[in-house]
Steps between C-alpha positions, in 0.01 A plus 500: 500500500283199563323317772626154584269201512448426869255207472653154491247337270501787251880498494519125449241520217698778332823300520334192346319707231827661402652159444747512788578223743347574844787309667743763372299762694434297815698743719285792370178310526578413862511872575136526392376167643412637844377835388655822386412866489448690174820677404626692200823651378686658214857538390608856452862438415796713606556652156138606466506656849827680418361632174197635685703664777740661249215592263676334209326503162544124462587203720785417265699788654485328838615160379878447526515291181182562295420271211348625181453361151851616416670445836469143627812476714652742755 
């Protein structure tokens, strides 16, 4: 998981430092312009959750069409 940047100026500086155009992120910057609360999140993923619930030895057993070095297409 990770914590999102909730400060407008910090976010704007990061966007510019990364070489992106701030205008492309105007809608997201507006969300931070008038203040925001710190927030975090993570993506568990359905297959990972299913593998955990079913106690599978590998997540590949929970993926309907797993890809490996030898299997690239379903």
